[in-house]
DRENMARFI-540549 format. One record per residue (C-alpha): residue in one letter; x, z, y. Coordinates in pm, 1 decimal. Layout:
N
+---------+----------+----------+----------+
| residuo |       c1 |       c3 |       c2 |
+---------+----------+----------+----------+
|       a |        X |        Z |        Y |
...
+---------+----------+----------+----------+
END
This chain:
305
+---------+----------+----------+----------+
| residuo |       c1 |       c3 |       c2 |
+---------+----------+----------+----------+
|       m |   7198.3 |   6299.8 | -10444.5 |
|       a |   7574.6 |   6289.8 | -10350.4 |
|       k |   7699.2 |   6576.9 | -10265.4 |
|       s |   7812.3 |   6492.1 |  -9927.1 |
|       k |   7454.4 |   6444.2 |  -9855.7 |
|       i |   7346.3 |   6807.4 |  -9912.3 |
|       p |   7285.6 |   6979.1 |  -9621.7 |
|       d |   7390.7 |   7297.8 |  -9518.9 |
|       r |   7064.4 |   7547.4 |  -9486.8 |
|       s |   7221.1 |   7875.1 |  -9503.4 |
|       h |   7096.5 |   7912.6 |  -9149.6 |
|       i |   6752.5 |   7877.4 |  -9192.7 |
|       c |   6580.2 |   8181.0 |  -9199.6 |
|       t |   6346.6 |   8105.7 |  -9503.9 |
|       e |   6655.5 |   8096.0 |  -9711.5 |
|       h |   6789.0 |   8398.3 |  -9577.9 |
|       a |   6709.0 |   8754.5 |  -9849.7 |
|       n |   6462.6 |   8983.6 |  -9703.7 |
|       p |   6631.4 |   9338.1 |  -9701.2 |
|       a |   6264.8 |   9510.7 |  -9782.5 |
|       s |   6235.0 |   9325.4 | -10136.0 |
|       q |   6615.8 |   9339.8 | -10275.9 |
|       s |   6483.4 |   9588.1 | -10513.9 |
|       l |   6177.3 |   9349.5 | -10618.5 |
|       d |   6237.0 |   9368.2 | -10964.6 |
|       i |   6270.9 |   9754.0 | -11043.8 |
|       m |   5966.0 |   9836.2 | -10773.3 |
|       p |   5656.7 |  10018.0 | -10880.9 |
|       v |   5401.7 |   9765.4 | -10855.2 |
|       l |   5174.8 |   9938.9 | -10566.5 |
|       q |   5481.8 |   9926.6 | -10345.3 |
|       a |   5538.7 |   9572.7 | -10433.6 |
|       v |   5177.5 |   9534.5 | -10326.9 |
|       l |   5204.2 |   9673.0 | -10019.9 |
|       l |   5533.2 |   9555.5 |  -9917.1 |
|       m |   5366.2 |   9200.5 |  -9935.4 |
|       n |   5090.7 |   9283.2 |  -9747.7 |
|       q |   5296.7 |   9409.1 |  -9470.2 |
|       e |   5506.7 |   9109.9 |  -9502.1 |
|       d |   5204.2 |   8867.0 |  -9467.9 |
|       q |   5083.2 |   9070.9 |  -9156.8 |
|       r |   5417.1 |   8965.4 |  -8990.1 |
|       a |   5309.5 |   8560.5 |  -9089.1 |
|       v |   5021.2 |   8668.6 |  -8879.1 |
|       a |   5190.2 |   8754.9 |  -8603.2 |
|       a |   5421.1 |   8530.2 |  -8622.1 |
|       v |   5094.5 |   8258.8 |  -8560.0 |
|       g |   4989.0 |   8519.1 |  -8300.3 |
|       a |   5293.6 |   8433.3 |  -8083.8 |
|       q |   5256.7 |   8039.4 |  -8106.0 |
|       s |   4943.5 |   8071.1 |  -7952.1 |
|       e |   4968.3 |   7857.9 |  -7645.3 |
|       a |   5153.0 |   7613.3 |  -7901.4 |
|       i |   4850.0 |   7567.2 |  -8139.8 |
|       a |   4622.3 |   7553.9 |  -7822.2 |
|       r |   4852.3 |   7228.2 |  -7705.9 |
|       a |   4806.1 |   7115.2 |  -8027.8 |
|       v |   4427.2 |   7168.1 |  -8041.7 |
|       e |   4409.8 |   6958.6 |  -7701.6 |
|       m |   4628.8 |   6672.1 |  -7806.1 |
|       v |   4409.8 |   6631.5 |  -8192.5 |
|       s |   4048.6 |   6657.4 |  -8032.8 |
|       t |   4177.3 |   6394.0 |  -7755.4 |
|       a |   4285.8 |   6177.0 |  -8013.1 |
|       f |   3987.9 |   6230.4 |  -8186.0 |
|       a |   3768.8 |   6129.9 |  -7885.4 |
|       r |   3931.9 |   5837.8 |  -7901.7 |
|       k |   3845.1 |   5726.8 |  -8256.7 |
|       g |   4184.1 |   5842.3 |  -8350.4 |
|       r |   4327.5 |   5984.7 |  -8654.2 |
|       l |   4483.6 |   6327.2 |  -8720.8 |
|       i |   4765.9 |   6254.2 |  -9047.3 |
|       y |   4947.5 |   6549.0 |  -9211.5 |
|       v |   5231.2 |   6459.9 |  -9389.9 |
|       g |   5427.3 |   6740.0 |  -9571.3 |
|       a |   5597.4 |   6770.9 |  -9937.3 |
|       g |   5574.1 |   7070.4 | -10187.8 |
|       t |   5337.0 |   7350.5 | -10046.1 |
|       s |   5349.7 |   7213.7 |  -9705.0 |
|       g |   5187.7 |   6874.9 |  -9818.3 |
|       r |   4964.3 |   7052.4 | -10039.4 |
|       l |   4843.6 |   7230.2 |  -9738.7 |
|       g |   4752.6 |   6976.0 |  -9506.7 |
|       v |   4619.9 |   6784.7 |  -9775.5 |
|       l |   4384.9 |   7084.1 |  -9861.3 |
|       d |   4261.1 |   7121.6 |  -9475.4 |
|       a |   4212.2 |   6706.5 |  -9478.4 |
|       a |   3989.1 |   6746.8 |  -9752.9 |
|       e |   3798.1 |   7023.5 |  -9613.4 |
|       c |   3688.6 |   6886.2 |  -9309.4 |
|       p |   3419.5 |   6605.3 |  -9443.2 |
|       p |   3211.0 |   6836.6 |  -9602.3 |
|       t |   3237.9 |   7110.0 |  -9324.4 |
|       f |   3188.5 |   6881.6 |  -9017.6 |
|       s |   3082.0 |   6580.4 |  -9158.5 |
|       t |   3362.0 |   6371.8 |  -9071.4 |
|       d |   3467.9 |   6053.4 |  -9190.9 |
|       p |   3731.5 |   6087.2 |  -9467.0 |
|       g |   3956.3 |   5868.2 |  -9283.4 |
|       m |   3974.3 |   6090.5 |  -8935.7 |
|       v |   4151.0 |   6373.0 |  -9086.3 |
|       v |   4447.8 |   6241.7 |  -9382.2 |
|       g |   4680.0 |   6418.8 |  -9562.7 |
|       v |   5010.8 |   6279.6 |  -9673.5 |
|       i |   5199.5 |   6401.6 |  -9946.1 |
|       a |   5573.0 |   6298.9 | -10062.0 |
|       g |   5510.7 |   6191.0 | -10414.8 |
|       g |   5149.5 |   6121.3 | -10352.1 |
|       p |   4848.6 |   6250.3 | -10568.1 |
|       t |   5040.8 |   6317.4 | -10872.6 |
|       a |   5230.2 |   6631.7 | -10651.6 |
|       l |   4916.1 |   6817.1 | -10566.2 |
|       t |   4909.4 |   6933.3 | -10909.1 |
|       s |   5248.0 |   6903.2 | -11020.0 |
|       s |   5622.9 |   6974.0 | -10861.2 |
|       i |   5811.2 |   6641.0 | -10777.3 |
|       e |   6097.4 |   6814.0 | -10529.3 |
|       n |   6324.0 |   6494.4 | -10515.3 |
|       v |   6068.5 |   6301.8 | -10323.5 |
|       e |   6101.9 |   6533.0 | -10009.4 |
|       d |   6462.2 |   6390.9 |  -9979.3 |
|       d |   6324.7 |   6031.4 |  -9908.4 |
|       d |   6303.3 |   5981.7 |  -9526.2 |
|       t |   6242.8 |   5593.9 |  -9592.8 |
|       a |   5940.3 |   5689.2 |  -9816.0 |
|       g |   5789.3 |   5904.0 |  -9462.8 |
|       a |   5846.0 |   5606.7 |  -9295.1 |
|       a |   5657.3 |   5372.9 |  -9508.2 |
|       a |   5374.5 |   5639.4 |  -9544.1 |
|       v |   5323.0 |   5619.6 |  -9187.8 |
|       g |   5363.1 |   5233.4 |  -9144.4 |
|       n |   5071.5 |   5219.5 |  -9459.5 |
|       l |   4873.7 |   5363.5 |  -9239.2 |
|       a |   4893.3 |   5174.1 |  -8957.7 |
|       v |   4951.2 |   5460.3 |  -8734.8 |
|       g |   4923.3 |   5362.8 |  -8344.1 |
|       a |   4897.0 |   5543.1 |  -8014.9 |
|       d |   4540.2 |   5693.2 |  -8055.4 |
|       d |   4678.4 |   5889.0 |  -8380.3 |
|       v |   4892.2 |   6252.2 |  -8399.9 |
|       v |   5089.6 |   6261.7 |  -8688.1 |
|       f |   5156.1 |   6615.4 |  -8758.7 |
|       g |   5434.6 |   6693.0 |  -8952.6 |
|       i |   5457.3 |   7007.4 |  -9197.5 |
|       a |   5806.2 |   7152.0 |  -9307.4 |
|       a |   5888.3 |   7509.2 |  -9363.2 |
|       g |   6248.5 |   7511.0 |  -9324.1 |
|       g |   6187.0 |   7214.4 |  -9057.5 |
|       t |   6462.0 |   7012.2 |  -9240.0 |
|       t |   6240.3 |   6776.9 |  -9493.8 |
|       p |   6378.4 |   6429.9 |  -9437.2 |
|       f |   6064.0 |   6326.1 |  -9585.3 |
|       v |   5869.3 |   6458.8 |  -9288.4 |
|       y |   6157.3 |   6344.3 |  -9048.6 |
|       g |   6117.9 |   6010.5 |  -9146.2 |
|       a |   5731.5 |   6016.2 |  -9071.0 |
|       l |   5762.5 |   6133.5 |  -8754.7 |
|       e |   6043.0 |   5894.7 |  -8607.1 |
|       e |   5844.4 |   5629.9 |  -8750.8 |
|       a |   5543.5 |   5766.9 |  -8575.8 |
|       r |   5707.3 |   5792.2 |  -8238.0 |
|       r |   5806.5 |   5423.2 |  -8305.8 |
|       r |   5447.2 |   5324.1 |  -8305.6 |
|       q |   5351.7 |   5524.8 |  -7978.1 |
|       g |   5192.3 |   5779.4 |  -8214.5 |
|       k |   5185.5 |   6147.9 |  -8110.6 |
|       t |   5390.7 |   6402.7 |  -8318.1 |
|       i |   5347.9 |   6731.5 |  -8373.9 |
|       f |   5586.5 |   6967.0 |  -8573.4 |
|       l |   5489.0 |   7270.1 |  -8762.3 |
|       v |   5790.3 |   7466.6 |  -8910.0 |
|       c |   5821.9 |   7847.2 |  -9020.7 |
|       t |   6176.8 |   7903.7 |  -8882.2 |
|       a |   6329.6 |   7923.5 |  -8552.2 |
|       r |   6255.1 |   7638.2 |  -8302.3 |
|       e |   6655.9 |   7556.8 |  -8237.3 |
|       h |   6679.7 |   7469.3 |  -8628.3 |
|       v |   6440.4 |   7133.6 |  -8547.8 |
|       t |   6638.4 |   6825.1 |  -8484.9 |
|       i |   6388.6 |   6571.5 |  -8420.1 |
|       p |   6263.7 |   6513.0 |  -8129.0 |
|       v |   5867.6 |   6520.8 |  -8092.9 |
|       d |   5548.9 |   6566.5 |  -7868.5 |
|       l |   5565.4 |   6912.9 |  -7976.9 |
|       i |   5692.5 |   7185.4 |  -8171.1 |
|       i |   5490.5 |   7494.7 |  -8315.1 |
|       a |   5755.8 |   7713.0 |  -8448.4 |
|       v |   5590.4 |   7990.1 |  -8656.2 |
|       n |   5882.0 |   8220.3 |  -8757.0 |
|       t |   5790.6 |   8404.6 |  -9047.1 |
|       g |   6145.3 |   8522.4 |  -9148.1 |
|       p |   6269.3 |   8587.6 |  -9485.5 |
|       e |   6050.6 |   8605.7 |  -9745.7 |
|       v |   5964.4 |   8894.2 | -10011.6 |
|       l |   6103.6 |   8618.2 | -10308.9 |
|       t |   6397.4 |   8460.3 | -10162.0 |
|       g |   6315.1 |   8060.2 | -10023.1 |
|       s |   5953.6 |   8093.2 | -10200.8 |
|       t |   5789.9 |   7929.8 |  -9865.1 |
|       r |   5439.4 |   7955.8 | -10032.0 |
|       l |   5434.4 |   8284.9 |  -9977.4 |
|       k |   5407.4 |   8397.3 |  -9580.5 |
|       a |   5534.6 |   8039.2 |  -9475.3 |
|       g |   5267.9 |   7881.3 |  -9660.6 |
|       t |   5020.5 |   8143.0 |  -9530.8 |
|       a |   5080.5 |   8078.4 |  -9191.8 |
|       t |   5067.8 |   7726.7 |  -9243.0 |
|       k |   4705.9 |   7797.1 |  -9344.2 |
|       l |   4630.1 |   7957.9 |  -9060.9 |
|       v |   4780.9 |   7727.7 |  -8786.4 |
|       l |   4588.4 |   7428.8 |  -8985.1 |
|       n |   4269.6 |   7611.8 |  -8987.6 |
|       t |   4281.9 |   7660.4 |  -8621.0 |
|       v |   4403.3 |   7331.4 |  -8497.8 |
|       t |   4110.5 |   7115.0 |  -8693.7 |
|       t |   3825.9 |   7435.3 |  -8660.8 |
|       l |   3898.5 |   7397.7 |  -8287.0 |
|       s |   3892.4 |   7051.7 |  -8269.0 |
|       m |   3569.3 |   7003.5 |  -8449.1 |
|       v |   3426.1 |   7246.5 |  -8204.8 |
|       r |   3545.2 |   7046.1 |  -7900.7 |
|       l |   3399.0 |   6732.6 |  -8034.0 |
|       g |   3058.3 |   6919.6 |  -8009.6 |
|       k |   3006.0 |   6949.3 |  -8458.0 |
|       v |   2986.6 |   7358.2 |  -8360.7 |
|       m |   2714.2 |   7554.4 |  -8161.0 |
|       g |   2767.8 |   7873.4 |  -8084.8 |
|       n |   2947.3 |   7972.6 |  -8433.1 |
|       t |   2758.7 |   7759.5 |  -8637.1 |
|       m |   2861.3 |   7417.7 |  -8816.0 |
|       v |   2566.1 |   7243.2 |  -8715.6 |
|       d |   2687.5 |   6874.9 |  -8780.1 |
|       l |   2717.7 |   6992.0 |  -9150.1 |
|       d |   2630.8 |   6741.3 |  -9384.9 |
|       a |   2414.8 |   6930.7 |  -9662.0 |
|       a |   2328.3 |   6632.6 |  -9881.8 |
|       k |   2627.3 |   6750.6 | -10136.5 |
|       n |   2542.6 |   7064.9 | -10356.9 |
|       s |   2235.3 |   7324.6 | -10355.5 |
|       k |   2498.3 |   7584.3 | -10178.0 |
|       l |   2544.6 |   7327.9 |  -9870.0 |
|       v |   2130.5 |   7242.3 |  -9891.6 |
|       d |   2064.8 |   7607.7 |  -9872.8 |
|       r |   2322.5 |   7672.0 |  -9558.4 |
|       g |   2153.7 |   7349.8 |  -9414.4 |
|       v |   1780.8 |   7526.7 |  -9458.8 |
|       r |   1894.6 |   7839.7 |  -9311.4 |
|       i |   2084.5 |   7721.7 |  -9004.2 |
|       i |   1757.9 |   7467.7 |  -8971.4 |
|       q |   1548.7 |   7787.0 |  -8964.1 |
|       e |   1763.7 |   7945.9 |  -8740.7 |
|       f |   1757.2 |   7697.0 |  -8468.9 |
|       t |   1371.6 |   7595.7 |  -8510.4 |
|       g |   1235.5 |   7903.9 |  -8609.7 |
|       v |   1034.2 |   7685.8 |  -8882.9 |
|       s |    951.7 |   7854.7 |  -9256.8 |
|       r |   1184.9 |   7760.8 |  -9528.8 |
|       a |    962.0 |   7493.7 |  -9664.1 |
|       q |    932.1 |   7326.0 |  -9343.2 |
|       a |   1287.9 |   7329.9 |  -9297.2 |
|       l |   1417.4 |   7182.0 |  -9651.4 |
|       e |   1162.4 |   6910.6 |  -9572.8 |
|       l |   1306.1 |   6841.8 |  -9236.9 |
|       l |   1607.4 |   6839.4 |  -9387.0 |
|       f |   1529.0 |   6588.5 |  -9642.8 |
|       q |   1407.3 |   6355.9 |  -9407.0 |
|       a |   1720.3 |   6383.9 |  -9154.6 |
|       q |   1906.8 |   6289.9 |  -9514.8 |
|       g |   2104.6 |   6601.7 |  -9510.9 |
|       r |   2230.3 |   6590.4 |  -9204.2 |
|       v |   2181.7 |   6901.1 |  -9013.5 |
|       k |   2214.5 |   6837.7 |  -8656.7 |
|       r |   1936.0 |   6519.9 |  -8675.8 |
|       a |   1722.6 |   6745.3 |  -8839.7 |
|       i |   1701.8 |   7008.5 |  -8556.8 |
|       v |   1673.4 |   6742.9 |  -8260.9 |
|       m |   1397.3 |   6525.7 |  -8489.9 |
|       h |   1227.2 |   6861.1 |  -8450.9 |
|       h |   1274.9 |   6979.7 |  -8115.0 |
|       h |   1166.7 |   6634.7 |  -7972.8 |
|       h |    933.9 |   6531.8 |  -8241.2 |
|       c |   1100.8 |   6237.6 |  -8311.7 |
|       d |   1248.0 |   5989.6 |  -8617.5 |
|       a |   1579.7 |   5997.6 |  -8740.2 |
|       a |   1676.2 |   5677.8 |  -8533.5 |
|       i |   1583.8 |   5853.8 |  -8225.4 |
|       a |   1749.0 |   6179.6 |  -8329.0 |
|       d |   2062.7 |   5984.9 |  -8371.1 |
|       r |   2005.3 |   5807.7 |  -8022.2 |
|       l |   1979.3 |   6142.0 |  -7823.2 |
|       l |   2267.9 |   6248.8 |  -7988.1 |
|       a |   2498.7 |   5962.5 |  -7944.7 |
|       e |   2387.0 |   5981.3 |  -7556.3 |
|       a |   2502.8 |   6344.4 |  -7573.6 |
|       g |   2830.3 |   6270.7 |  -7756.0 |
|       g |   2695.0 |   6454.6 |  -8040.8 |
|       r |   2660.3 |   6796.5 |  -7835.0 |
|       l |   2334.9 |   6965.8 |  -8015.3 |
|       r |   2352.8 |   7186.7 |  -7683.5 |
|       a |   2308.3 |   6925.4 |  -7457.7 |
|       v |   2010.8 |   6776.7 |  -7647.1 |
|       l |   1814.1 |   7084.0 |  -7705.8 |
|       k |   1912.9 |   7162.1 |  -7275.0 |
|       v |   2040.4 |   7504.4 |  -7377.0 |
|       p |   2272.2 |   7645.6 |  -7147.9 |
+---------+----------+----------+----------+
END
């Protein structure tokens, strides 16, 4: 990059030195552990301070899902990896199509396991990534950048707006540092890191908390949860999920473990389908129809207040 194009980021709080950790290299280990824990609590509190903005994000994303739109995370480095991680965890937890929540990281799949630092400066690559996904008006592009200045993310958000997609920008610095127009800013001001500039620490923790909240509660609003149970679980993946699925079926039906396992087998691993089959004494096709008529909401099919 040309010297003239290197921005001054000294005003970004994630680049500031933390006075509490200025003696980190000579600090007793226990004291250092306690310090990091105290700073992590600041990250949690900073997320809590953005509750209203996060709630708006949940509403935007769940509305997109209801319209068959997608949630598309875009980030570089740690921010990108966290977006990809959250996207990857949705299908096994909520039986979603892998294309419903998408994670885009600068540098592509290689950047998930290797540091490719220069790719975050390419705004045209960010725009191209959004273009390649054919983002439209029903989609939400969710940019993630701890310091709020990543060109790759800016390019993606600008292209999303050009395509009339909804835009959310999560940063871990002050709101005024964001210089791009978006529909919603979530500014989780986590402050200086214990290790100066290492945003995989508090900023990474805060980012994971926000993404957890947005996808979990969006799925709840879609009817993929009843009470606090992941009833839309696809249990055909491994023995742990089969065991969890069996226990959920037992909880909702009162049948024995052997009966629950048989129901799960007949439902091809789909827990919600199995519960409806038992409740209405029907086959999988009828269970699916009843769920479709109820917008996927198990509570409505079971007629539980």
